[in-house]
N, C-alpha and C positions, 0 to 999 in steps of 0.2 A: 413289630414283629423281634422277635428276638432272632439273630443268627448262629450256627453253631460253627466248626470250622471247617462244617462239609459245602455247608451252605452259603452264599454269595448273594448278597445284595442286588437286587433288580437294577439297578445303575449300574453294575458294572456288568456284567453278562447278558451279549456276549463281550460289550465292547463294543467301539466302532469299529466299522471292515478297514478290515487292512492292518488294524491293531491302532492304538493312541498315538496321536501326537501333540505336540507342547499346546498348538493351537484347542485341539479337545476338553483340556482340562479344565474349562470352566462347567464341563458335565458334570464333574467330580464334585458330591458334597462338600460343604465347606467341615462338615464334623466327619468328614471320611475320614479312616488313620492314615497317617503320613506316610508319605513313599516316594520313591523318584521315578522317573520316566528312563526307559532305556530298552532299548531298540522296539521300542513301539509296546514293550508292555509297563504297566506299572507295578513295581517292586515294593511290597508293606514292609515299612519297618518296625523293628518288634521297640519295645517299650526300652528308652533308656536308662541305664543302669548312672547311678545317682555319680559312681566317679568320671562316667564319660562327659556327663555336663558340665562336672567343675571343672576338670580338665580343657574343654569346649570354650566356658566362661573364659579363664583364665588365659589361654592362650589368644582369644579375641583382645580382651582389657587390654594384654599384656604386649601385643601389636598394636593395636588403636593408639595407645600410649607414646611408642616412637614414632608415629607414624608422621610425617611433615606434609603440610598441604600440600592437596592433589590425591591423596592416597584414603581408601577409605576401608575399614577392615567389618565384612559383614559375616553372618551365622547363614549355613541352610540356605541359600538362595541360590536355585536352579541356572548351571551354566549350560545356554545351548550350543551343544555338539553337533546335532543336527534339528530337523522336525521331529523326528523320533526318540530322540535320544536329549536327555536334560538332565544330567543328576546331579546333587546337590552338597557339593563337600560342606563337612564340620565347619569349617573355619575358612574366610578365604578374604587376600589383600585384590582390591580392586581400583582402576585408575578412574571411573567416570565419576562426577559429583552424586553427590545424596540425593536421591528421587523419591519420592513418598512412595509412589505410587508402581516404582521399580518391581517388576517381576521374573526379571531375567539378566546374565550377562555374557556377552559372547566371550568368545575363548580369548579375544584379543586384548580382552578388558579386563582379562586375570593375570594376575603376579603369579598369584601364589595359591594352589590348593591345597587345606589340610585335613587330614581323613582320621577320625580317631578310631581304633579300630575293636570292634565290639564284637564276642565272642559267634554273633551269629552274621556280622557281615564280614566275616575275614578276608574269605575269597574274594570278593569287592572290592574292598578296600585294600588289599597287599596285590592283586595280579589285577583286575578288569578294570579300575577307577585308574591307577595309574598309566596303564597303556592305553587309556584314549583319554585322557590330560596330555599328556606327550605327542601324541597324534594331533592333538588338536591347537600343538604349539604353547603351552604354558608351561614359561616360563621356569617353576620355581612347583615343587613337590616336598610335602612331608607328610611322611606317616606317623601317627604316634602308637605306640604300642604301651599297652598297661600292662607293667610287669606284677609278679608277685613281690618284687624286692621297690615297685616305683615305677615310674617315669621313663620310656626312652621315648626320645623323637631318631627318626631316620630323616633324613632329609637327603635331597635330589636336586640337581638339574640339569634341565635339556640338553643335550649335545643335539645341535644344531644340522650337520650331517649325517647324524643317523637317525634323527627324531625319538632316540629314544633318553629317558631319564639314566643319572649316572651319579652313583652313591657319592654324595660330601660329606659323609658323619653318621654317626649313630650317635647319639649326644645324653647322657644323663642328669651332666650337670650344667653349668654356665657356657654357654657357647655362643658367638658371634655369626652373623650370616649375611654377606652383602646381597640385598636384593634390590632394586633401585634404589632402598635407604639401608644402613645398615641396623639390622635389628640383633638384641641380647638380649638373649632368656633363659633361665637358670629352671635348666626340666626338671631338675627337683624340687622343686617349688609348686609345679605345677595343678599336684593334688590336693595344695592348702589356702 
């Protein structure tokens, strides 16, 4: 049976009583649209534009190529901020070794969360998610903006006394940032 914009599939409505939790996600069919769990609600993601995918892939590849042993770079893996909130950063640098069946990371295992901003996710990627990541103690956050003239990487570091992010740069060319390991990225080449 086809669904329309106003018709929800039977598995979704009304959803678990009290909202969805991470442990409820096994109830969502594997062929459901891509989503994130935010405050007990499933937030469905719009299809990605090709530039979003290319930038995300290039960031992940370049960060992984520079990662020393003990660090992994992943894409779109859940970060369990609470049982009712598990956003999926576009790219994340984590400390646990690779595990084939892993489905989530704890904030303490995430060193860097990166969001590539899309038109349909601007508010979440610019305002909501950075606040949540900072509150959870994730040390570094990058917000990648796709501008008409190229790519801009906004870098942030957690200020421990306030628990908020402070800006460390807006990069459109080559830049270096100290994570627990030093990374060197050229923002001007992330789209190619």
